[in-house]
VOMI-901860 format. One record per atom (N, C-alpha, C, O): residue number from 1; residue in one letter; atom name; x negated, y negated, z. Coordinates in Angstrom, 3 decimals. Layout:
<rs>
+-----+---------+-------+----------+----------+----------+
! num ! residuo ! atomo !        X !        Y !        Z !
+-----+---------+-------+----------+----------+----------+
! NUM !       A !    CA !        X !        Y !        Z !
...
+-----+---------+-------+----------+----------+----------+
</rs>
This chain:
<rs>
+-----+---------+-------+----------+----------+----------+
! num ! residuo ! atomo !        X !        Y !        Z !
+-----+---------+-------+----------+----------+----------+
!   1 !       M !     N !   -6.439 !  -10.810 !   -8.144 !
!   1 !       M !    CA !   -5.512 !  -11.913 !   -7.989 !
!   1 !       M !     C !   -4.144 !  -11.348 !   -7.607 !
!   1 !       M !     O !   -3.664 !  -10.405 !   -8.236 !
!   2 !       T !     N !   -3.535 !  -11.903 !   -6.608 !
!   2 !       T !    CA !   -2.225 !  -11.431 !   -6.185 !
!   2 !       T !     C !   -1.135 !  -12.000 !   -7.081 !
!   2 !       T !     O !   -1.351 !  -12.958 !   -7.823 !
!   3 !       I !     N !    0.030 !  -11.392 !   -6.995 !
!   3 !       I !    CA !    1.179 !  -11.857 !   -7.778 !
!   3 !       I !     C !    1.472 !  -13.320 !   -7.470 !
!   3 !       I !     O !    1.707 !  -14.112 !   -8.384 !
!   4 !       A !     N !    1.461 !  -13.682 !   -6.198 !
!   4 !       A !    CA !    1.804 !  -15.052 !   -5.809 !
!   4 !       A !     C !    0.827 !  -16.064 !   -6.419 !
!   4 !       A !     O !    1.243 !  -17.136 !   -6.857 !
!   5 !       R !     N !   -0.449 !  -15.734 !   -6.450 !
!   5 !       R !    CA !   -1.431 !  -16.660 !   -7.024 !
!   5 !       R !     C !   -1.318 !  -16.737 !   -8.540 !
!   5 !       R !     O !   -1.555 !  -17.792 !   -9.128 !
!   6 !       A !     N !   -0.964 !  -15.646 !   -9.166 !
!   6 !       A !    CA !   -0.871 !  -15.630 !  -10.626 !
!   6 !       A !     C !    0.241 !  -16.535 !  -11.132 !
!   6 !       A !     O !    0.158 !  -17.062 !  -12.242 !
!   7 !       Y !     N !    1.266 !  -16.717 !  -10.338 !
!   7 !       Y !    CA !    2.398 !  -17.545 !  -10.747 !
!   7 !       Y !     C !    2.595 !  -18.671 !   -9.738 !
!   7 !       Y !     O !    3.560 !  -18.681 !   -8.974 !
!   8 !       A !     N !    1.673 !  -19.605 !   -9.751 !
!   8 !       A !    CA !    1.732 !  -20.709 !   -8.788 !
!   8 !       A !     C !    2.959 !  -21.582 !   -9.005 !
!   8 !       A !     O !    3.465 !  -22.183 !   -8.058 !
!   9 !       H !     N !    3.443 !  -21.659 !  -10.243 !
!   9 !       H !    CA !    4.600 !  -22.507 !  -10.556 !
!   9 !       H !     C !    5.808 !  -21.624 !  -10.849 !
!   9 !       H !     O !    6.113 !  -21.331 !  -12.005 !
!  10 !       Y !     N !    6.467 !  -21.219 !   -9.823 !
!  10 !       Y !    CA !    7.665 !  -20.415 !  -10.020 !
!  10 !       Y !     C !    8.845 !  -21.091 !   -9.347 !
!  10 !       Y !     O !    8.682 !  -22.010 !   -8.545 !
!  11 !       N !     N !   10.025 !  -20.626 !   -9.686 !
!  11 !       N !    CA !   11.253 !  -21.208 !   -9.155 !
!  11 !       N !     C !   11.728 !  -20.405 !   -7.957 !
!  11 !       N !     O !   11.825 !  -19.180 !   -8.024 !
!  12 !       R !     N !   12.017 !  -21.077 !   -6.883 !
!  12 !       R !    CA !   12.581 !  -20.407 !   -5.713 !
!  12 !       R !     C !   14.017 !  -20.000 !   -6.024 !
!  12 !       R !     O !   14.775 !  -20.762 !   -6.624 !
!  13 !       A !     N !   14.377 !  -18.802 !   -5.611 !
!  13 !       A !    CA !   15.755 !  -18.347 !   -5.795 !
!  13 !       A !     C !   16.668 !  -19.133 !   -4.862 !
!  13 !       A !     O !   16.307 !  -19.451 !   -3.729 !
!  14 !       T !     N !   17.840 !  -19.431 !   -5.361 !
!  14 !       T !    CA !   18.819 !  -20.096 !   -4.517 !
!  14 !       T !     C !   19.426 !  -19.068 !   -3.563 !
!  14 !       T !     O !   19.289 !  -17.861 !   -3.759 !
!  15 !       S !     N !   20.076 !  -19.553 !   -2.566 !
!  15 !       S !    CA !   20.765 !  -18.678 !   -1.617 !
!  15 !       S !     C !   21.783 !  -17.797 !   -2.345 !
!  15 !       S !     O !   21.917 !  -16.612 !   -2.040 !
!  16 !       R !     N !   22.484 !  -18.375 !   -3.290 !
!  16 !       R !    CA !   23.488 !  -17.642 !   -4.058 !
!  16 !       R !     C !   22.838 !  -16.546 !   -4.904 !
!  16 !       R !     O !   23.379 !  -15.446 !   -5.013 !
!  17 !       Q !     N !   21.692 !  -16.835 !   -5.497 !
!  17 !       Q !    CA !   20.975 !  -15.824 !   -6.280 !
!  17 !       Q !     C !   20.495 !  -14.678 !   -5.398 !
!  17 !       Q !     O !   20.600 !  -13.509 !   -5.770 !
!  18 !       R !     N !   19.967 !  -15.025 !   -4.227 !
!  18 !       R !    CA !   19.517 !  -13.984 !   -3.286 !
!  18 !       R !     C !   20.685 !  -13.095 !   -2.852 !
!  18 !       R !     O !   20.550 !  -11.875 !   -2.768 !
!  19 !       Q !     N !   21.814 !  -13.713 !   -2.583 !
!  19 !       Q !    CA !   22.996 !  -12.949 !   -2.186 !
!  19 !       Q !     C !   23.468 !  -12.041 !   -3.311 !
!  19 !       Q !     O !   23.878 !  -10.907 !   -3.059 !
!  20 !       A !     N !   23.417 !  -12.525 !   -4.550 !
!  20 !       A !    CA !   23.840 !  -11.713 !   -5.698 !
!  20 !       A !     C !   22.930 !  -10.507 !   -5.880 !
!  20 !       A !     O !   23.405 !   -9.409 !   -6.167 !
!  21 !       I !     N !   21.635 !  -10.702 !   -5.716 !
!  21 !       I !    CA !   20.694 !   -9.584 !   -5.826 !
!  21 !       I !     C !   20.963 !   -8.576 !   -4.716 !
!  21 !       I !     O !   21.034 !   -7.373 !   -4.968 !
!  22 !       A !     N !   21.111 !   -9.060 !   -3.499 !
!  22 !       A !    CA !   21.373 !   -8.161 !   -2.368 !
!  22 !       A !     C !   22.664 !   -7.378 !   -2.581 !
!  22 !       A !     O !   22.715 !   -6.184 !   -2.288 !
!  23 !       E !     N !   23.691 !   -8.024 !   -3.080 !
!  23 !       E !    CA !   24.972 !   -7.360 !   -3.314 !
!  23 !       E !     C !   24.848 !   -6.306 !   -4.421 !
!  23 !       E !     O !   25.368 !   -5.199 !   -4.279 !
!  24 !       A !     N !   24.173 !   -6.636 !   -5.507 !
!  24 !       A !    CA !   23.994 !   -5.673 !   -6.597 !
!  24 !       A !     C !   23.219 !   -4.448 !   -6.116 !
!  24 !       A !     O !   23.554 !   -3.319 !   -6.475 !
!  25 !       M !     N !   22.206 !   -4.666 !   -5.323 !
!  25 !       M !    CA !   21.407 !   -3.544 !   -4.815 !
!  25 !       M !     C !   22.213 !   -2.712 !   -3.816 !
!  25 !       M !     O !   22.063 !   -1.492 !   -3.757 !
!  26 !       R !     N !   23.062 !   -3.371 !   -3.035 !
!  26 !       R !    CA !   23.921 !   -2.650 !   -2.097 !
!  26 !       R !     C !   24.894 !   -1.750 !   -2.855 !
!  26 !       R !     O !   25.127 !   -0.607 !   -2.462 !
!  27 !       V !     N !   25.458 !   -2.269 !   -3.938 !
!  27 !       V !    CA !   26.387 !   -1.488 !   -4.755 !
!  27 !       V !     C !   25.683 !   -0.268 !   -5.348 !
!  27 !       V !     O !   26.234 !    0.833 !   -5.334 !
!  28 !       L !     N !   24.477 !   -0.456 !   -5.866 !
!  28 !       L !    CA !   23.722 !    0.684 !   -6.410 !
!  28 !       L !     C !   23.488 !    1.751 !   -5.345 !
!  28 !       L !     O !   23.636 !    2.945 !   -5.606 !
!  29 !       L !     N !   23.124 !    1.313 !   -4.151 !
!  29 !       L !    CA !   22.893 !    2.237 !   -3.044 !
!  29 !       L !     C !   24.170 !    3.001 !   -2.698 !
!  29 !       L !     O !   24.147 !    4.222 !   -2.542 !
!  30 !       E !     N !   25.275 !    2.279 !   -2.580 !
!  30 !       E !    CA !   26.546 !    2.923 !   -2.244 !
!  30 !       E !     C !   26.983 !    3.916 !   -3.315 !
!  30 !       E !     O !   27.499 !    4.986 !   -2.992 !
!  31 !       E !     N !   26.782 !    3.572 !   -4.592 !
!  31 !       E !    CA !   27.144 !    4.494 !   -5.679 !
!  31 !       E !     C !   26.326 !    5.774 !   -5.597 !
!  31 !       E !     O !   26.859 !    6.868 !   -5.785 !
!  32 !       D !     N !   25.034 !    5.644 !   -5.317 !
!  32 !       D !    CA !   24.188 !    6.833 !   -5.164 !
!  32 !       D !     C !   24.660 !    7.689 !   -3.994 !
!  32 !       D !     O !   24.697 !    8.915 !   -4.094 !
!  33 !       L !     N !   25.017 !    7.051 !   -2.896 !
!  33 !       L !    CA !   25.498 !    7.790 !   -1.724 !
!  33 !       L !     C !   26.798 !    8.528 !   -2.046 !
!  33 !       L !     O !   26.979 !    9.674 !   -1.636 !
!  34 !       Q !     N !   27.701 !    7.874 !   -2.781 !
!  34 !       Q !    CA !   28.975 !    8.503 !   -3.151 !
!  34 !       Q !     C !   28.767 !    9.691 !   -4.082 !
!  34 !       Q !     O !   29.498 !   10.679 !   -4.005 !
!  35 !       R !     N !   27.779 !    9.598 !   -4.954 !
!  35 !       R !    CA !   27.482 !   10.712 !   -5.868 !
!  35 !       R !     C !   26.718 !   11.826 !   -5.181 !
!  35 !       R !     O !   26.540 !   12.904 !   -5.749 !
!  36 !       G !     N !   26.270 !   11.578 !   -3.976 !
!  36 !       G !    CA !   25.512 !   12.582 !   -3.251 !
!  36 !       G !     C !   24.090 !   12.735 !   -3.771 !
!  36 !       G !     O !   23.519 !   13.825 !   -3.730 !
!  37 !       E !     N !   23.529 !   11.651 !   -4.253 !
!  37 !       E !    CA !   22.150 !   11.660 !   -4.775 !
!  37 !       E !     C !   21.208 !   12.239 !   -3.721 !
!  37 !       E !     O !   21.231 !   11.836 !   -2.558 !
!  38 !       R !     N !   20.396 !   13.174 !   -4.142 !
!  38 !       R !    CA !   19.452 !   13.830 !   -3.221 !
!  38 !       R !     C !   18.066 !   13.831 !   -3.846 !
!  38 !       R !     O !   17.906 !   13.625 !   -5.049 !
!  39 !       G !     N !   17.097 !   14.060 !   -3.024 !
!  39 !       G !    CA !   15.736 !   14.197 !   -3.506 !
!  39 !       G !     C !   14.885 !   12.993 !   -3.169 !
!  39 !       G !     O !   15.346 !   12.011 !   -2.587 !
!  40 !       S !     N !   13.634 !   13.103 !   -3.552 !
!  40 !       S !    CA !   12.689 !   12.022 !   -3.303 !
!  40 !       S !     C !   11.742 !   11.902 !   -4.493 !
!  40 !       S !     O !   11.713 !   12.764 !   -5.371 !
!  41 !       F !     N !   10.989 !   10.845 !   -4.506 !
!  41 !       F !    CA !   10.056 !   10.567 !   -5.592 !
!  41 !       F !     C !    8.980 !    9.636 !   -5.063 !
!  41 !       F !     O !    9.116 !    9.067 !   -3.979 !
!  42 !       E !     N !    7.911 !    9.483 !   -5.832 !
!  42 !       E !    CA !    6.857 !    8.541 !   -5.471 !
!  42 !       E !     C !    7.147 !    7.210 !   -6.156 !
!  42 !       E !     O !    7.141 !    7.121 !   -7.384 !
!  43 !       C !     N !    7.396 !    6.190 !   -5.366 !
!  43 !       C !    CA !    7.688 !    4.860 !   -5.893 !
!  43 !       C !     C !    6.472 !    4.340 !   -6.639 !
!  43 !       C !     O !    5.357 !    4.372 !   -6.119 !
!  44 !       R !     N !    6.686 !    3.863 !   -7.850 !
!  44 !       R !    CA !    5.571 !    3.372 !   -8.671 !
!  44 !       R !     C !    5.053 !    2.028 !   -8.177 !
!  44 !       R !     O !    3.972 !    1.600 !   -8.582 !
!  45 !       A !     N !    5.805 !    1.356 !   -7.311 !
!  45 !       A !    CA !    5.348 !    0.062 !   -6.794 !
!  45 !       A !     C !    4.586 !    0.228 !   -5.485 !
!  45 !       A !     O !    3.430 !   -0.183 !   -5.386 !
!  46 !       C !     N !    5.221 !    0.826 !   -4.481 !
!  46 !       C !    CA !    4.572 !    0.935 !   -3.168 !
!  46 !       C !     C !    3.777 !    2.223 !   -2.998 !
!  46 !       C !     O !    2.935 !    2.326 !   -2.106 !
!  47 !       G !     N !    4.046 !    3.209 !   -3.860 !
!  47 !       G !    CA !    3.312 !    4.470 !   -3.789 !
!  47 !       G !     C !    3.817 !    5.428 !   -2.732 !
!  47 !       G !     O !    3.287 !    6.530 !   -2.590 !
!  48 !       G !     N !    4.829 !    5.028 !   -1.993 !
!  48 !       G !    CA !    5.357 !    5.882 !   -0.939 !
!  48 !       G !     C !    6.325 !    6.937 !   -1.457 !
!  48 !       G !     O !    6.947 !    6.757 !   -2.504 !
!  49 !       L !     N !    6.450 !    8.027 !   -0.729 !
!  49 !       L !    CA !    7.452 !    9.048 !   -1.027 !
!  49 !       L !     C !    8.780 !    8.506 !   -0.503 !
!  49 !       L !     O !    8.956 !    8.328 !    0.702 !
!  50 !       Q !     N !    9.711 !    8.248 !   -1.424 !
!  50 !       Q !    CA !   10.942 !    7.547 !   -1.092 !
!  50 !       Q !     C !   12.166 !    8.348 !   -1.526 !
!  50 !       Q !     O !   12.077 !    9.157 !   -2.449 !
!  51 !       P !     N !   13.310 !    8.131 !   -0.871 !
!  51 !       P !    CA !   14.538 !    8.809 !   -1.302 !
!  51 !       P !     C !   15.015 !    8.266 !   -2.650 !
!  51 !       P !     O !   14.861 !    7.080 !   -2.939 !
!  52 !       L !     N !   15.590 !    9.136 !   -3.462 !
!  52 !       L !    CA !   16.162 !    8.705 !   -4.734 !
!  52 !       L !     C !   17.333 !    7.756 !   -4.523 !
!  52 !       L !     O !   17.605 !    6.902 !   -5.367 !
!  53 !       T !     N !   18.017 !    7.902 !   -3.411 !
!  53 !       T !    CA !   19.172 !    7.067 !   -3.114 !
!  53 !       T !     C !   18.776 !    5.596 !   -3.110 !
!  53 !       T !     O !   17.897 !    5.174 !   -2.359 !
!  54 !       G !     N !   19.442 !    4.827 !   -3.963 !
!  54 !       G !    CA !   19.192 !    3.398 !   -4.026 !
!  54 !       G !     C !   18.014 !    3.002 !   -4.890 !
!  54 !       G !     O !   17.734 !    1.813 !   -5.048 !
!  55 !       S !     N !   17.317 !    3.981 !   -5.452 !
!  55 !       S !    CA !   16.175 !    3.645 !   -6.312 !
!  55 !       S !     C !   16.678 !    3.196 !   -7.679 !
!  55 !       S !     O !   17.826 !    3.440 !   -8.051 !
!  56 !       V !     N !   15.787 !    2.532 !   -8.416 !
!  56 !       V !    CA !   16.141 !    2.018 !   -9.735 !
!  56 !       V !     C !   15.060 !    2.424 !  -10.725 !
!  56 !       V !     O !   13.868 !    2.257 !  -10.468 !
!  57 !       E !     N !   15.499 !    2.968 !  -11.875 !
!  57 !       E !    CA !   14.558 !    3.265 !  -12.948 !
!  57 !       E !     C !   14.698 !    2.169 !  -14.001 !
!  57 !       E !     O !   15.791 !    1.904 !  -14.501 !
!  58 !       Y !     N !   13.582 !    1.545 !  -14.325 !
!  58 !       Y !    CA !   13.575 !    0.448 !  -15.282 !
!  58 !       Y !     C !   13.237 !    0.959 !  -16.673 !
!  58 !       Y !     O !   12.786 !    2.093 !  -16.833 !
!  59 !       D !     N !   13.458 !    0.111 !  -17.689 !
!  59 !       D !    CA !   13.270 !    0.490 !  -19.087 !
!  59 !       D !     C !   11.898 !    1.070 !  -19.375 !
!  59 !       D !     O !   11.756 !    1.965 !  -20.208 !
!  60 !       D !     N !   10.903 !    0.566 !  -18.697 !
!  60 !       D !    CA !    9.552 !    1.040 !  -18.952 !
!  60 !       D !     C !    9.231 !    2.308 !  -18.155 !
!  60 !       D !     O !    8.070 !    2.592 !  -17.861 !
!  61 !       E !     N !   10.277 !    3.061 !  -17.811 !
!  61 !       E !    CA !   10.184 !    4.354 !  -17.132 !
!  61 !       E !     C !    9.471 !    4.277 !  -15.787 !
!  61 !       E !     O !    8.782 !    5.214 !  -15.382 !
!  62 !       L !     N !    9.642 !    3.168 !  -15.113 !
!  62 !       L !    CA !    9.131 !    2.995 !  -13.762 !
!  62 !       L !     C !   10.296 !    3.144 !  -12.800 !
!  62 !       L !     O !   11.336 !    2.511 !  -12.983 !
!  63 !       R !     N !   10.135 !    3.967 !  -11.785 !
!  63 !       R !    CA !   11.169 !    4.086 !  -10.754 !
!  63 !       R !     C !   10.641 !    3.442 !   -9.481 !
!  63 !       R !     O !    9.563 !    3.775 !   -8.989 !
!  64 !       F !     N !   11.441 !    2.502 !   -8.961 !
!  64 !       F !    CA !   11.109 !    1.812 !   -7.721 !
!  64 !       F !     C !   12.098 !    2.222 !   -6.642 !
!  64 !       F !     O !   13.276 !    2.453 !   -6.913 !
!  65 !       C !     N !   11.597 !    2.310 !   -5.408 !
!  65 !       C !    CA !   12.478 !    2.580 !   -4.278 !
!  65 !       C !     C !   13.411 !    1.374 !   -4.093 !
!  65 !       C !     O !   13.212 !    0.316 !   -4.690 !
!  66 !       H !     N !   14.407 !    1.562 !   -3.269 !
!  66 !       H !    CA !   15.404 !    0.513 !   -3.043 !
!  66 !       H !     C !   14.750 !   -0.800 !   -2.600 !
!  66 !       H !     O !   15.091 !   -1.868 !   -3.107 !
!  67 !       T !     N !   13.825 !   -0.719 !   -1.668 !
!  67 !       T !    CA !   13.164 !   -1.917 !   -1.145 !
!  67 !       T !     C !   12.345 !   -2.621 !   -2.224 !
!  67 !       T !     O !   12.435 !   -3.838 !   -2.387 !
!  68 !       C !     N !   11.541 !   -1.842 !   -2.963 !
!  68 !       C !    CA !   10.704 !   -2.440 !   -4.015 !
!  68 !       C !     C !   11.559 !   -2.966 !   -5.163 !
!  68 !       C !     O !   11.242 !   -4.008 !   -5.736 !
!  69 !       A !     N !   12.630 !   -2.268 !   -5.507 !
!  69 !       A !    CA !   13.509 !   -2.734 !   -6.584 !
!  69 !       A !     C !   14.145 !   -4.067 !   -6.207 !
!  69 !       A !     O !   14.258 !   -4.965 !   -7.040 !
!  70 !       T !     N !   14.555 !   -4.190 !   -4.963 !
!  70 !       T !    CA !   15.142 !   -5.447 !   -4.497 !
!  70 !       T !     C !   14.107 !   -6.566 !   -4.563 !
!  70 !       T !     O !   14.399 !   -7.662 !   -5.042 !
!  71 !       A !     N !   12.901 !   -6.288 !   -4.082 !
!  71 !       A !    CA !   11.835 !   -7.297 !   -4.110 !
!  71 !       A !     C !   11.458 !   -7.656 !   -5.550 !
!  71 !       A !     O !   11.187 !   -8.819 !   -5.850 !
!  72 !       F !     N !   11.440 !   -6.660 !   -6.440 !
!  72 !       F !    CA !   11.126 !   -6.923 !   -7.846 !
!  72 !       F !     C !   12.175 !   -7.824 !   -8.479 !
!  72 !       F !     O !   11.833 !   -8.767 !   -9.193 !
!  73 !       E !     N !   13.440 !   -7.547 !   -8.228 !
!  73 !       E !    CA !   14.496 !   -8.377 !   -8.810 !
!  73 !       E !     C !   14.382 !   -9.821 !   -8.338 !
!  73 !       E !     O !   14.598 !  -10.749 !   -9.117 !
!  74 !       L !     N !   14.048 !  -10.012 !   -7.085 !
!  74 !       L !    CA !   13.855 !  -11.362 !   -6.564 !
!  74 !       L !     C !   12.642 !  -12.013 !   -7.229 !
!  74 !       L !     O !   12.714 !  -13.169 !   -7.647 !
!  75 !       A !     N !   11.540 !  -11.289 !   -7.330 !
!  75 !       A !    CA !   10.329 !  -11.826 !   -7.968 !
!  75 !       A !     C !   10.599 !  -12.162 !   -9.434 !
!  75 !       A !     O !   10.089 !  -13.157 !   -9.951 !
!  76 !       R !     N !   11.394 !  -11.339 !  -10.097 !
!  76 !       R !    CA !   11.688 !  -11.582 !  -11.510 !
!  76 !       R !     C !   12.548 !  -12.846 !  -11.678 !
!  76 !       R !     O !   12.286 !  -13.660 !  -12.564 !
!  77 !       I !     N !   13.559 !  -13.005 !  -10.839 !
!  77 !       I !    CA !   14.420 !  -14.182 !  -10.972 !
!  77 !       I !     C !   13.659 !  -15.461 !  -10.609 !
!  77 !       I !     O !   13.976 !  -16.544 !  -11.101 !
!  78 !       E !     N !   12.654 !  -15.322 !   -9.743 !
!  78 !       E !    CA !   11.833 !  -16.476 !   -9.379 !
!  78 !       E !     C !   10.683 !  -16.692 !  -10.366 !
!  78 !       E !     O !    9.882 !  -17.612 !  -10.200 !
!  79 !       R !     N !   10.607 !  -15.853 !  -11.378 !
!  79 !       R !    CA !    9.579 !  -15.928 !  -12.423 !
!  79 !       R !     C !    8.171 !  -15.730 !  -11.889 !
!  79 !       R !     O !    7.209 !  -16.281 !  -12.423 !
!  80 !       R !     N !    8.058 !  -14.929 !  -10.819 !
!  80 !       R !    CA !    6.726 !  -14.588 !  -10.310 !
!  80 !       R !     C !    6.142 !  -13.404 !  -11.076 !
!  80 !       R !     O !    4.925 !  -13.225 !  -11.122 !
!  81 !       V !     N !    7.015 !  -12.602 !  -11.673 !
!  81 !       V !    CA !    6.601 !  -11.484 !  -12.527 !
!  81 !       V !     C !    7.556 !  -11.415 !  -13.704 !
!  81 !       V !     O !    8.660 !  -11.958 !  -13.666 !
!  82 !       R !     N !    7.107 !  -10.734 !  -14.755 !
!  82 !       R !    CA !    7.950 !  -10.591 !  -15.939 !
!  82 !       R !     C !    8.447 !   -9.170 !  -16.123 !
!  82 !       R !     O !    9.560 !   -8.957 !  -16.604 !
!  83 !       T !     N !    7.632 !   -8.198 !  -15.745 !
!  83 !       T !    CA !    7.988 !   -6.803 !  -15.998 !
!  83 !       T !     C !    7.799 !   -5.957 !  -14.750 !
!  83 !       T !     O !    7.114 !   -6.345 !  -13.804 !
!  84 !       G !     N !    8.427 !   -4.788 !  -14.779 !
!  84 !       G !    CA !    8.245 !   -3.847 !  -13.680 !
!  84 !       G !     C !    6.802 !   -3.395 !  -13.565 !
!  84 !       G !     O !    6.284 !   -3.233 !  -12.460 !
!  85 !       A !     N !    6.148 !   -3.190 !  -14.704 !
!  85 !       A !    CA !    4.747 !   -2.766 !  -14.692 !
!  85 !       A !     C !    3.861 !   -3.816 !  -14.027 !
!  85 !       A !     O !    2.958 !   -3.484 !  -13.260 !
!  86 !       E !     N !    4.127 !   -5.071 !  -14.324 !
!  86 !       E !    CA !    3.363 !   -6.167 !  -13.716 !
!  86 !       E !     C !    3.594 !   -6.202 !  -12.202 !
!  86 !       E !     O !    2.656 !   -6.395 !  -11.429 !
!  87 !       Y !     N !    4.833 !   -6.017 !  -11.793 !
!  87 !       Y !    CA !    5.150 !   -6.009 !  -10.361 !
!  87 !       Y !     C !    4.441 !   -4.848 !   -9.659 !
!  87 !       Y !     O !    3.836 !   -5.031 !   -8.603 !
!  88 !       A !     N !    4.519 !   -3.655 !  -10.253 !
!  88 !       A !    CA !    3.898 !   -2.471 !   -9.650 !
!  88 !       A !     C !    2.386 !   -2.656 !   -9.526 !
!  88 !       A !     O !    1.804 !   -2.308 !   -8.498 !
!  89 !       L !     N !    1.757 !   -3.193 !  -10.545 !
!  89 !       L !    CA !    0.316 !   -3.430 !  -10.508 !
!  89 !       L !     C !   -0.031 !   -4.409 !   -9.393 !
!  89 !       L !     O !   -0.988 !   -4.191 !   -8.650 !
!  90 !       G !     N !    0.728 !   -5.466 !   -9.276 !
!  90 !       G !    CA !    0.494 !   -6.450 !   -8.221 !
!  90 !       G !     C !    0.658 !   -5.859 !   -6.831 !
!  90 !       G !     O !   -0.117 !   -6.165 !   -5.925 !
!  91 !       R !     N !    1.665 !   -5.012 !   -6.664 !
!  91 !       R !    CA !    1.890 !   -4.358 !   -5.364 !
!  91 !       R !     C !    0.705 !   -3.465 !   -5.002 !
!  91 !       R !     O !    0.248 !   -3.461 !   -3.859 !
!  92 !       R !     N !    0.213 !   -2.712 !   -5.984 !
!  92 !       R !    CA !   -0.924 !   -1.818 !   -5.736 !
!  92 !       R !     C !   -2.185 !   -2.622 !   -5.421 !
!  92 !       R !     O !   -2.966 !   -2.243 !   -4.548 !
!  93 !       Q !     N !   -2.380 !   -3.734 !   -6.136 !
!  93 !       Q !    CA !   -3.552 !   -4.588 !   -5.868 !
!  93 !       Q !     C !   -3.469 !   -5.216 !   -4.482 !
!  93 !       Q !     O !   -4.467 !   -5.291 !   -3.765 !
!  94 !       D !     N !   -2.275 !   -5.667 !   -4.110 !
!  94 !       D !    CA !   -2.093 !   -6.254 !   -2.775 !
!  94 !       D !     C !   -2.352 !   -5.209 !   -1.691 !
!  94 !       D !     O !   -2.979 !   -5.508 !   -0.675 !
!  95 !       A !     N !   -1.871 !   -3.983 !   -1.907 !
!  95 !       A !    CA !   -2.090 !   -2.910 !   -0.922 !
!  95 !       A !     C !   -3.569 !   -2.556 !   -0.829 !
!  95 !       A !     O !   -4.075 !   -2.293 !    0.262 !
!  96 !       A !     N !   -4.259 !   -2.546 !   -1.954 !
!  96 !       A !    CA !   -5.689 !   -2.202 !   -1.961 !
!  96 !       A !     C !   -6.508 !   -3.267 !   -1.251 !
!  96 !       A !     O !   -7.512 !   -2.951 !   -0.612 !
!  97 !       S !     N !   -6.093 !   -4.526 !   -1.354 !
!  97 !       S !    CA !   -6.853 !   -5.604 !   -0.699 !
!  97 !       S !     C !   -6.689 !   -5.563 !    0.809 !
!  97 !       S !     O !   -7.538 !   -6.078 !    1.537 !
!  98 !       V !     N !   -5.608 !   -4.956 !    1.292 !
!  98 !       V !    CA !   -5.376 !   -4.840 !    2.730 !
!  98 !       V !     C !   -6.239 !   -3.726 !    3.316 !
!  98 !       V !     O !   -6.701 !   -3.829 !    4.452 !
!  99 !       N !     N !   -6.455 !   -2.680 !    2.553 !
!  99 !       N !    CA !   -7.227 !   -1.519 !    3.037 !
!  99 !       N !     C !   -8.695 !   -1.730 !    2.987 !
!  99 !       N !     O !   -9.460 !   -0.840 !    3.362 !
+-----+---------+-------+----------+----------+----------+
</rs>
């Protein structure tokens, strides 16, 4: 079951909410760039080798790349997922169904 099907009744983010998420993620990215963040890691959501710059580590010790972290924050505010682990599992299941 995909994330979208699991949460058939979710709230769409408003334009203002989407802008706030995008702005917060942009700030995180810029702060990493200013600190000279270097290196890469395997994103727990998409599984790709991603730059540390702009990535986010969540409480449950999951690190998501900038793109996945942004998508997770949107999914969380829309109540499509509750946790980073749930989001990562859904992403992996969606990727497996494509292959």
